[in-house]
C-alpha positions as CSV (number, residue, x, y, z in Angstrom):
1,M,-47.4,-10.6,84.7
2,I,-50.8,-9.3,83.7
3,S,-51.7,-5.7,84.5
4,E,-54.7,-4.6,86.5
5,E,-55.8,-2.6,83.4
6,L,-55.9,-5.7,81.2
7,K,-57.8,-7.7,83.8
8,A,-60.3,-4.9,84.1
9,E,-60.7,-4.8,80.3
10,L,-61.1,-8.6,80.1
11,L,-63.8,-8.5,82.8
12,E,-65.7,-5.8,81.0
13,V,-65.7,-7.7,77.7
14,G,-66.5,-11.0,79.4
15,M,-69.4,-9.5,81.3
16,E,-70.8,-7.9,78.1
17,A,-70.6,-11.1,76.2
18,A,-72.2,-13.2,79.0
19,R,-75.0,-10.8,79.5
20,Q,-75.9,-10.5,75.8
21,A,-75.7,-14.3,75.3
22,G,-77.8,-14.8,78.5
23,S,-80.5,-12.4,77.2
24,L,-80.5,-14.2,73.8
25,L,-81.0,-17.6,75.4
26,R,-83.6,-16.4,77.9
27,D,-85.7,-14.3,75.5
28,G,-85.1,-16.1,72.2
29,R,-85.8,-19.7,73.3
30,P,-88.4,-21.0,70.7
31,A,-91.4,-22.9,72.0
32,D,-90.6,-25.8,69.7
33,L,-86.9,-26.0,70.7
34,A,-85.4,-29.2,69.3
35,V,-82.1,-31.0,69.4
36,A,-79.7,-29.9,66.6
37,A,-76.9,-32.4,67.2
38,T,-75.5,-34.8,69.8
39,K,-72.1,-35.1,71.3
40,T,-70.8,-38.0,73.4
41,S,-74.0,-40.0,73.2
42,P,-77.6,-39.7,71.9
43,I,-78.7,-38.0,75.1
44,D,-75.8,-35.5,75.2
45,V,-77.4,-32.8,73.1
46,V,-76.8,-29.5,71.4
47,T,-79.6,-27.2,70.5
48,E,-79.8,-24.4,67.9
49,M,-79.6,-21.9,70.8
50,D,-76.2,-23.3,72.0
51,I,-74.9,-22.6,68.5
52,A,-76.5,-19.1,68.3
53,A,-75.2,-18.1,71.7
54,E,-71.6,-19.2,70.8
55,K,-71.8,-17.3,67.5
56,L,-72.9,-14.1,69.4
57,I,-70.1,-14.5,72.0
58,T,-67.4,-15.1,69.4
59,G,-68.6,-12.1,67.4
60,I,-68.3,-9.8,70.5
61,L,-64.9,-11.2,71.3
62,A,-63.6,-10.9,67.8
63,E,-64.8,-7.3,67.6
64,R,-63.4,-6.2,71.0
65,R,-60.3,-8.4,71.3
66,P,-59.4,-9.5,67.7
67,E,-55.9,-10.8,68.7
68,D,-57.1,-13.2,71.4
69,G,-57.5,-16.9,71.1
70,L,-60.7,-18.7,71.8
71,L,-61.8,-22.2,72.8
72,G,-65.6,-22.8,72.7
73,E,-67.7,-25.9,73.4
74,E,-69.5,-25.8,70.1
75,G,-66.4,-26.0,68.0
76,A,-64.6,-22.7,68.1
77,D,-60.8,-23.2,68.5
78,I,-59.0,-20.1,67.4
79,P,-55.3,-19.4,68.1
80,G,-54.3,-15.9,69.2
81,T,-51.3,-13.7,69.4
82,S,-52.0,-11.6,72.5
83,G,-51.4,-14.2,75.2
84,V,-55.1,-14.1,76.1
85,R,-57.4,-17.1,75.4
86,W,-61.1,-17.1,76.0
87,V,-62.7,-20.4,77.2
88,V,-66.4,-20.3,76.5
89,D,-69.4,-22.5,77.3
90,P,-72.3,-20.6,75.6
91,L,-74.9,-22.8,77.3
92,D,-73.9,-24.9,80.3
93,G,-76.9,-27.0,81.3
94,T,-78.3,-27.7,77.8
95,V,-80.6,-30.5,78.9
96,N,-82.1,-28.3,81.6
97,Y,-82.6,-25.6,78.9
98,L,-84.1,-28.0,76.5
99,Y,-86.7,-29.1,79.1
100,G,-87.4,-25.6,80.4
101,L,-85.7,-26.0,83.7
102,P,-84.0,-22.8,85.1
103,S,-80.6,-24.2,86.0
104,W,-78.5,-23.2,83.1
105,G,-75.9,-20.5,82.4
106,V,-73.4,-18.9,80.2
107,S,-69.7,-19.4,81.3
108,I,-66.9,-17.2,80.0
109,A,-63.3,-17.2,81.2
110,A,-60.2,-15.4,80.1
111,E,-56.8,-17.0,80.4
112,Y,-53.5,-15.1,80.3
113,R,-50.5,-17.2,79.3
114,G,-52.3,-20.3,80.5
115,E,-53.7,-19.0,83.8
116,T,-57.3,-18.1,84.3
117,V,-57.5,-14.5,85.3
118,V,-61.2,-13.6,84.8
119,G,-64.4,-15.7,85.1
120,V,-68.0,-14.7,84.4
121,V,-71.1,-16.9,84.8
122,A,-74.5,-15.5,83.9
123,A,-77.6,-17.3,85.2
124,P,-80.4,-15.5,83.4
125,M,-83.3,-17.4,85.0
126,R,-81.9,-16.6,88.4
127,G,-81.3,-13.0,87.4
128,E,-77.7,-13.4,88.6
129,V,-74.2,-12.7,87.1
130,Y,-71.2,-14.0,89.0
131,H,-67.7,-12.8,88.3
132,A,-64.2,-13.0,89.6
133,V,-60.8,-11.5,88.8
134,L,-57.7,-13.3,89.9
135,G,-56.7,-11.8,93.3
136,G,-59.8,-9.6,93.4
137,G,-62.4,-11.8,95.1
138,A,-65.6,-13.4,93.8
139,W,-68.8,-11.4,93.4
140,L,-72.5,-11.8,92.7
141,G,-73.4,-8.4,91.4
142,T,-72.1,-6.0,94.0
143,A,-72.1,-8.6,96.8
144,R,-68.8,-10.2,97.6
145,L,-69.0,-14.0,97.9
146,A,-67.6,-16.3,100.5
147,C,-67.9,-20.1,100.7
148,R,-69.6,-21.6,103.8
149,A,-67.8,-21.8,107.1
150,A,-66.2,-25.1,108.1
151,A,-68.6,-28.0,108.7
152,P,-68.1,-31.6,109.4
153,L,-68.6,-33.8,106.4
154,D,-71.8,-35.4,107.7
155,Q,-73.4,-31.9,107.7
156,A,-72.2,-31.0,104.2
157,L,-74.5,-30.6,101.2
158,V,-72.6,-31.8,98.2
159,G,-73.3,-31.3,94.5
160,T,-72.3,-33.6,91.7
161,G,-73.0,-34.5,88.1
162,F,-73.3,-37.5,85.8
163,A,-71.9,-38.1,82.3
164,Y,-74.1,-39.0,79.3
165,V,-72.0,-42.1,78.5
166,Q,-73.7,-45.1,80.1
167,T,-70.6,-47.0,81.4
168,R,-69.3,-43.8,83.1
169,R,-72.8,-43.0,84.6
170,A,-73.0,-46.5,86.2
171,H,-69.6,-46.0,87.9
172,Q,-70.6,-42.5,89.0
173,A,-73.7,-43.9,90.6
174,D,-71.6,-46.4,92.5
175,V,-69.4,-43.5,93.8
176,A,-72.4,-41.5,94.8
177,Q,-73.8,-44.5,96.6
178,R,-70.6,-44.6,98.7
179,I,-70.6,-40.9,99.4
180,I,-74.2,-40.2,100.2
181,P,-74.3,-42.0,103.6
182,L,-71.4,-39.8,104.8
183,V,-72.8,-36.4,103.9
184,R,-76.0,-34.4,104.7
185,D,-77.3,-35.0,101.2
186,I,-76.3,-34.9,97.5
187,R,-77.7,-32.5,94.8
188,R,-77.5,-32.9,91.0
189,G,-78.2,-29.5,89.4
190,G,-77.2,-30.2,85.8
191,S,-74.8,-27.3,85.3
192,A,-71.2,-27.5,86.5
193,A,-70.7,-23.8,86.1
194,L,-73.7,-23.0,88.4
195,D,-72.7,-25.7,90.9
196,L,-69.2,-24.1,91.2
197,C,-70.8,-20.7,91.7
198,D,-73.1,-22.2,94.3
199,V,-70.1,-23.4,96.3
200,A,-68.7,-19.8,96.0
201,A,-72.1,-18.4,97.3
202,G,-72.4,-20.9,100.2
203,R,-75.3,-22.7,98.6
204,L,-73.3,-25.9,98.5
205,D,-70.6,-27.1,100.9
206,G,-68.9,-28.9,98.0
207,Y,-69.1,-30.2,94.5
208,Y,-67.4,-32.9,92.6
209,E,-67.6,-34.4,89.1
210,R,-65.6,-36.5,86.6
211,G,-65.6,-35.8,82.9
212,L,-65.7,-32.0,82.8
213,N,-64.2,-30.1,79.9
214,P,-62.1,-26.9,80.2
215,W,-65.2,-24.7,79.2
216,D,-67.2,-26.3,82.0
217,L,-64.6,-25.5,84.6
218,A,-62.7,-22.4,83.8
219,A,-64.9,-19.6,85.0
220,G,-66.6,-21.4,87.9
221,D,-63.3,-22.8,89.3
222,L,-61.9,-19.3,89.5
223,I,-65.1,-17.9,91.1
224,A,-65.0,-20.7,93.7
225,R,-61.4,-20.1,94.6
226,E,-61.7,-16.4,94.8
227,A,-64.6,-17.0,97.3
228,G,-62.3,-19.0,99.6
229,A,-63.1,-22.5,98.4
230,V,-60.3,-25.0,97.7
231,T,-60.4,-26.6,94.2
232,G,-58.5,-29.5,92.8
233,G,-58.7,-32.9,91.3
234,R,-56.9,-36.0,92.5
235,P,-54.5,-35.4,95.4
236,G,-51.8,-32.9,94.3
237,E,-53.5,-32.3,91.0
238,P,-55.6,-29.3,89.7
239,A,-59.2,-29.8,88.7
240,S,-59.5,-31.5,85.3
241,G,-61.5,-33.8,83.3
242,E,-60.2,-36.7,85.4
243,L,-61.8,-35.2,88.5
244,A,-62.9,-31.7,89.6
245,L,-63.6,-30.9,93.2
246,A,-64.5,-27.6,94.9
247,A,-65.4,-27.2,98.5
248,S,-64.9,-25.2,101.7
249,P,-61.4,-26.1,103.0
250,A,-62.6,-28.5,105.7
251,V,-65.0,-30.3,103.4
252,F,-62.4,-30.5,100.7
253,A,-59.9,-32.1,103.1
254,S,-62.5,-34.8,104.1
255,L,-64.1,-35.4,100.7
256,Q,-61.0,-35.6,98.4
257,P,-59.6,-38.8,100.1
258,L,-63.0,-40.4,100.0
259,L,-63.4,-39.7,96.3
260,E,-59.9,-41.1,95.7
261,E,-60.7,-44.3,97.6
262,A,-64.0,-44.7,95.8
263,G,-62.2,-44.4,92.4
264,A,-64.2,-41.3,91.3
265,W,-61.5,-40.5,88.8
266,H,-61.9,-43.5,86.6
267,D,-64.8,-45.2,84.7
């Protein structure tokens, strides 16, 4: 069992790394920012700033917690010996960042023996840092977060996202077409980490997406849960790359079976 002292230390380190990386990304973005590489498709991009931010974060973690493991989006995969593993997305919302849109963030989570115990999401263009500690609630700065009160599905504002692989995008569009007549409206923000934090903050009633990676989910999932949201995937399963869903309890109970029926979990 993890001690409160270790949780507090991991939160301090995660907050420091997220804030420094966020400042680097906000203040260091070059006017001629260009694509440095692609991932799943030619439109799924990596910029030089993604790489610089991950390098900064891994340096801080190596200095402060040298025995910990690390899984990072831009290629870091380091085994550790302490039981702690950091799961890092140095720039969630890269396409937004590339285009100068403000919806992007830095997502850092700490796992202890496989369980996420600390989550931090910094959103520099919003001037916001979200954080949660397992069992300690979710916070935006010094304000404690709570997801929205129960609402019928037809009054729910729901976020989602789309993959950069064409075949999957087409199916995701079909799913959204089936869901949108049943809810208040759908939003597509472009950053899974911020969408999950928006559920925690009551800015969305729910959020779902297929195809997320551990670094997309880890911090935001904990923040949403600690704010009172329910998170999961297909019925009886945790949130995963197959399907991730976070919502206030009533919306979750209504939305999950609709996503299952619509086949949101397959391409």
